[in-house]
N, C-alpha and C positions, 0 to 999 in steps of 0.2 A: 506493501499500501505505499502510496507516495506520500509524502510528508507532508503536504498545502491539502491531500485529498483526509489526512488522519485530521488533523487542525479543525476541518470541519465537521467533520463529527463530534470528536471531541465539545467544541462550540453546541452542536446539537444534543447532545447527550449531557452538560452541564443544562440546556435550555429544559431538560424533561423535568432537573429538582428544583431547580431555581423558586417556581412556586412556592413550594413547601416552606423554603427560608426565608423569602421575604413574607411568606406569612407568619412567619415569628419577628417579623423587621430585620430582617439581616438580609443578605447576598452577596452570592458568588459569583464570581468572573474570571475565563480565563485569561492566564496574563502570557504564558507564551509554554510552549515544548520543546524539551533538552533531552538528547539520551531515551527516550522513550518515557521521560518522567512529567506528569502534568502540571505547570507551575499552576496558583490562581489567587488572586486575594479577595479578602472577605471585607465586608462594610457594615453599616450599623448595629444592628444586636448582635451580630457576630463576633464583632471586635471586644473583647477582654470576656466570653461569654465562656465557662465552666465547660460546657457541652463540647465545644467547638472540636473539639480532637475528634469526639465521637462523630460527629456532623461529618467531618472529612472523612474520617477511612472508614467507615459505616454508613455512610450515603452516598457521597459524592466519588468517591476511588473507588469503594464495592460496586455504582453501577459502572462503571469508567471501564474496568476490568473487565465485565461483563460484557459489556459492548464495543468495545475500540480493541482491534488486533495487537500485541504488542505492548501496553501500557503498562509500565511496572509500580511504579505507586504516586500519589497528588502530595504534592507539598505545598506549602503556605511560603508565600510572600510579602514582605514587608511592602 
């Protein structure tokens, strides 16, 4: 899969989970793909939230690993 194609699929997949995060007053956005690691930023209520690690690993990362071939993990950027 081409990198550009993979990025489009990542963005589309993140859009599936964003409404649930936004419903709690937060937001997550794709920043970059590097070495099959997805980097995201969080905003709103997600900043400083104690459940952020859970949301990223069990929500965003789990969905990306399931739907986008080759993704290794999701990391947060400042």
